[in-house]
C-alpha positions in Angstrom: -6.6 -16.6 260.9 -3.1 -17.8 260.1 -2.5 -18.9 256.5 -1.7 -22.5 257.4 -4.9 -22.8 259.5 -7.0 -21.2 256.8 -5.6 -23.6 254.1 -6.2 -26.6 256.3 -9.8 -25.5 257.1 -10.5 -24.8 253.4 -9.3 -28.2 252.5 -11.5 -29.8 255.1 -14.5 -27.8 253.8 -13.7 -29.1 250.3 -13.6 -32.7 251.7 -17.0 -32.2 253.4 -18.5 -31.0 250.2 -19.4 -27.6 251.5 -17.4 -25.4 249.2 -20.5 -23.7 247.7 -21.8 -22.7 251.2 -18.9 -22.9 253.6 -19.4 -22.2 257.3 -17.6 -19.4 259.1 -14.7 -20.4 261.4 -13.7 -18.6 264.5 -11.0 -19.4 267.2 -12.0 -18.8 270.8 -8.6 -17.6 272.1 -9.6 -17.8 275.7 -10.8 -21.4 275.4 -7.9 -23.7 275.9 -9.9 -26.9 275.3 -9.3 -29.2 272.4 -12.8 -29.0 271.2 -15.1 -27.3 268.7 -18.7 -26.2 268.8 -21.0 -25.8 265.8 -23.5 -23.0 266.2 -25.8 -21.1 263.9 -25.5 -17.3 264.1 -27.5 -15.0 261.8 -28.5 -17.9 259.6 -25.0 -19.0 258.9 -23.3 -21.9 260.6 -20.2 -21.1 262.6 -17.6 -23.5 263.9 -15.9 -22.2 267.0 -12.5 -23.9 267.5 -10.9 -24.0 270.9 -7.5 -22.4 271.0 -6.2 -25.6 272.6 -7.3 -27.6 269.6 -5.6 -25.2 267.2 -2.4 -25.1 269.2 -2.3 -28.9 269.4 -2.6 -29.2 265.6 -0.3 -26.4 264.5 1.8 -26.0 267.6 3.5 -23.0 269.1 7.1 -22.0 268.6 8.2 -24.3 271.5 6.2 -27.4 270.5 8.0 -30.2 268.6 6.6 -31.4 265.4 6.1 -35.0 266.6 4.0 -33.7 269.6 1.5 -32.0 267.3 -1.8 -33.8 266.7 -3.1 -32.7 263.3 -5.3 -35.8 262.9 -7.3 -34.9 266.0 -7.8 -31.4 264.6 -9.0 -32.9 261.3 -11.4 -35.3 263.0 -12.9 -32.6 265.2 -13.3 -30.1 262.4 -14.8 -32.8 260.1 -17.2 -33.7 262.8 -18.4 -30.1 263.0 -18.6 -29.9 259.2 -20.7 -33.1 259.2 -23.3 -31.3 261.5 -23.3 -28.4 259.0 -23.6 -30.8 256.0 -26.5 -32.7 257.6 -28.1 -29.5 258.7 -28.6 -30.9 262.2 -27.2 -28.0 264.2 -30.6 -27.2 265.6 -31.0 -30.9 266.7 -27.9 -30.3 268.8 -29.5 -27.4 270.5 -32.5 -29.5 271.3 -30.4 -32.3 272.7 -28.5 -29.9 274.8 -31.7 -28.4 276.1 -33.0 -31.8 277.0 -29.8 -32.7 278.8 -29.8 -29.5 280.8 -33.5 -30.0 281.7 -32.6 -33.5 282.9 -29.7 -32.3 285.0 -31.6 -29.4 286.6 -34.9 -31.1 286.9 -33.9 -34.6 287.9 -30.2 -35.1 288.7 -29.7 -32.1 291.0 -32.8 -32.8 293.1 -32.0 -36.5 293.3 -28.4 -35.7 294.4 -29.8 -33.2 297.0 -32.2 -35.8 298.3 -29.5 -38.4 298.5 -27.2 -36.1 300.5 -30.1 -35.1 302.7 -31.0 -38.7 303.5 -27.3 -39.7 304.0 -26.8 -37.1 306.7 -29.8 -38.6 308.6 -32.4 -35.9 308.1 -36.0 -36.8 307.3 -37.2 -34.6 304.4 -40.8 -35.2 305.4 -40.4 -34.0 309.0 -41.1 -30.4 309.6 
């Protein structure tokens, strides 16, 4: 991890009050989103930063200083650190599982039925 990124992340960990048990940080270099995901691996929280988020905050060689968005980086990382601080990472897993269950169990079948009915087929006819 570059020194400037490490220093920024360490400062945010200090602000979040997690210096005694800091989470691990990784950068997903193939993820060009401006997002982060907080996960728990091997008992230790990990915050996975999207490469787009890091690039937006610290910029590449061709990016002008005024185009950088360090405040967005700080907000996203502090949000992830809040999940670690509140120890609610597992709640996020549960919420995601409920959402996926809804999408697969309700939204997809409802959309299929809507499409089926809109093309004029009767789903009860054999």
